C-alpha positions as CSV (number, residue, x, y, z in Angstrom):
1,M,-34.5,-0.5,-9.8
2,S,-30.7,-1.1,-10.3
3,H,-29.2,-3.2,-12.9
4,P,-28.8,-6.9,-11.7
5,N,-25.1,-6.8,-12.3
6,S,-24.5,-3.5,-10.7
7,F,-23.1,-5.1,-7.5
8,G,-20.6,-7.1,-9.5
9,R,-19.7,-4.1,-11.6
10,A,-19.0,-2.1,-8.5
11,F,-16.2,-4.5,-7.7
12,V,-14.8,-4.3,-11.2
13,Y,-14.8,-0.5,-11.0
14,A,-13.1,-0.6,-7.6
15,G,-10.5,-2.9,-9.0
16,E,-9.9,-0.6,-11.9
17,G,-9.5,2.3,-9.5
18,I,-6.9,0.4,-7.4
19,W,-5.1,-0.8,-10.5
20,T,-4.9,2.7,-11.9
21,A,-3.7,4.1,-8.6
22,L,-1.0,1.4,-8.4
23,A,0.1,2.2,-11.9
24,S,0.3,6.0,-11.4
25,E,1.0,6.6,-7.7
26,R,4.5,5.9,-6.5
27,N,3.6,6.3,-2.9
28,L,0.9,3.6,-3.1
29,R,3.4,1.2,-4.6
30,V,5.8,2.0,-1.7
31,H,3.0,1.3,0.8
32,V,2.2,-2.0,-1.0
33,T,5.8,-3.0,-1.0
34,V,6.2,-2.2,2.7
35,A,3.0,-4.2,3.4
36,L,4.4,-7.2,1.6
37,A,7.7,-6.9,3.5
38,I,5.8,-6.7,6.8
39,A,3.6,-9.6,5.9
40,A,6.8,-11.6,5.2
41,G,8.2,-10.5,8.5
42,G,5.0,-11.4,10.2
43,W,5.2,-14.9,8.8
44,L,8.8,-15.3,9.8
45,F,8.2,-14.0,13.3
46,A,5.0,-15.9,13.7
47,L,2.8,-13.0,14.8
48,T,-0.1,-13.7,17.0
49,A,-3.7,-13.3,15.7
50,V,-4.1,-10.0,17.5
51,E,-0.8,-8.7,16.1
52,W,-1.9,-9.8,12.6
53,M,-5.2,-8.0,13.0
54,A,-3.4,-4.8,14.1
55,V,-0.9,-4.9,11.3
56,V,-3.6,-5.7,8.6
57,L,-5.8,-2.9,9.9
58,A,-2.9,-0.4,10.0
59,F,-1.9,-1.1,6.4
60,G,-5.4,-1.3,5.2
61,L,-6.0,2.2,6.6
62,V,-2.8,3.6,5.1
63,M,-3.6,2.2,1.7
64,A,-7.3,3.3,1.8
65,L,-6.2,6.8,2.7
66,E,-3.6,6.8,-0.1
67,L,-6.4,5.9,-2.5
68,M,-8.6,8.7,-1.1
69,N,-5.7,11.1,-1.4
70,T,-5.3,10.1,-5.1
71,A,-9.0,10.7,-5.6
72,V,-8.9,14.1,-3.9
73,E,-5.9,15.2,-6.0
74,A,-7.6,14.1,-9.2
75,L,-10.8,16.0,-8.3
76,A,-8.9,19.1,-7.2
77,D,-7.0,19.1,-10.6
78,L,-10.3,18.6,-12.4
79,A,-12.2,21.3,-10.5
80,S,-9.3,23.8,-10.5
81,P,-6.8,23.4,-13.3
82,E,-5.2,26.6,-12.3
83,I,-3.4,27.2,-9.0
84,H,-6.0,27.8,-6.3
85,P,-5.4,28.0,-2.5
86,L,-8.5,25.8,-1.7
87,A,-7.3,23.1,-4.1
88,K,-3.9,23.2,-2.4
89,R,-5.5,23.0,1.0
90,A,-7.5,19.9,-0.1
91,K,-4.5,18.2,-1.5
92,D,-2.3,19.0,1.5
93,T,-4.9,17.9,4.0
94,A,-5.5,14.6,2.2
95,A,-1.7,14.0,2.1
96,G,-1.5,14.8,5.8
97,A,-4.1,12.2,6.5
98,V,-2.0,9.6,4.8
99,L,1.1,10.7,6.7
100,V,-0.7,10.5,10.1
101,A,-1.9,6.9,9.3
102,A,1.6,5.9,8.0
103,M,3.3,7.2,11.2
104,A,0.8,5.3,13.3
105,A,1.5,2.2,11.3
106,L,5.2,2.7,11.7
107,A,4.7,3.0,15.5
108,L,2.7,-0.2,15.5
109,G,5.4,-2.0,13.5
110,L,8.1,-0.9,15.9
111,V,6.0,-2.1,18.9
112,V,5.4,-5.5,17.2
113,F,8.7,-6.2,15.5
114,V,11.5,-4.6,17.5
115,P,11.2,-6.9,20.4
116,R,11.5,-9.9,18.0
117,L,14.6,-8.7,16.2
118,P,17.1,-10.5,18.5
119,D,15.5,-13.8,17.5
120,F,15.5,-13.1,13.8
121,G,18.2,-15.6,12.8
122,H,16.7,-18.4,14.9
123,D,13.1,-17.7,13.6
124,F,14.4,-17.6,10.0
125,M,16.2,-20.9,10.3
126,V,13.1,-22.5,11.9
127,R,10.9,-21.4,9.1
128,W,13.5,-22.5,6.5
129,H,13.6,-26.0,8.0
130,Q,9.8,-26.1,8.2
131,S,9.3,-25.0,4.6
132,P,12.1,-23.8,2.4
133,I,9.7,-23.5,-0.5
134,A,7.6,-21.0,1.5
135,V,10.6,-19.0,2.4
136,L,11.6,-18.9,-1.3
137,A,8.0,-17.9,-2.3
138,V,8.2,-15.0,0.2
139,A,11.5,-13.9,-1.4
140,V,9.9,-14.0,-4.9
141,V,6.9,-12.0,-3.8
142,L,9.2,-9.4,-2.3
143,A,11.4,-9.3,-5.4
144,V,8.3,-8.7,-7.6
145,A,7.0,-6.0,-5.2
146,L,10.4,-4.3,-5.3
147,G,10.4,-4.6,-9.1
148,L,7.1,-2.8,-9.2
149,L,8.3,-0.2,-6.9
150,W,11.4,0.6,-8.8
151,G,9.9,0.2,-12.3
152,V,11.6,-3.0,-13.4
153,V,8.3,-4.8,-13.9
154,P,6.0,-3.1,-16.4
155,R,3.0,-1.5,-15.0
156,H,-0.4,-0.7,-16.5
157,G,-0.6,2.9,-17.7
158,R,3.1,3.4,-17.6
159,T,3.2,5.3,-20.9
160,R,0.4,7.7,-19.9
161,R,1.5,11.1,-18.9
162,R,0.4,12.0,-15.4
163,P,-1.1,15.4,-14.9
164,E,1.4,17.8,-13.3
165,P,0.4,18.7,-9.7
166,F,0.1,22.4,-9.1
167,R,1.1,24.2,-5.9
């Protein structure tokens, strides 16, 4: 029988994995920053429920695949510290999966947001008049996300040396 707290521990371990990946993987930080920017844009442009579902699913898929890519890279490095064509194939294939999902998310973003761009100024002013505090909060969130992306805000594990990838 499993330990009574094993379900809760699974969430803790998953959170540690996400945090570690955010601290060590630049591409994941890029995806999170873009997701926050898209969320801010979605709020400004008042996306429909269906559009929100599509956007959230697209970014969830991209981030999940980025986490899997990180896991595949770590396992390949562990299993084959020296250069090996199968390790390279595993790493490249996992990275390709992230790229395919990111391109699909980009296409979705273009379909959802490009038609709304001519109304951006109007939508922004409407939101500003409705809630200037919310607009400022969105700006702060984006600033923190960009700080994480560019290394201005300290990250967990920043001083740890990341294993060199082999190719």
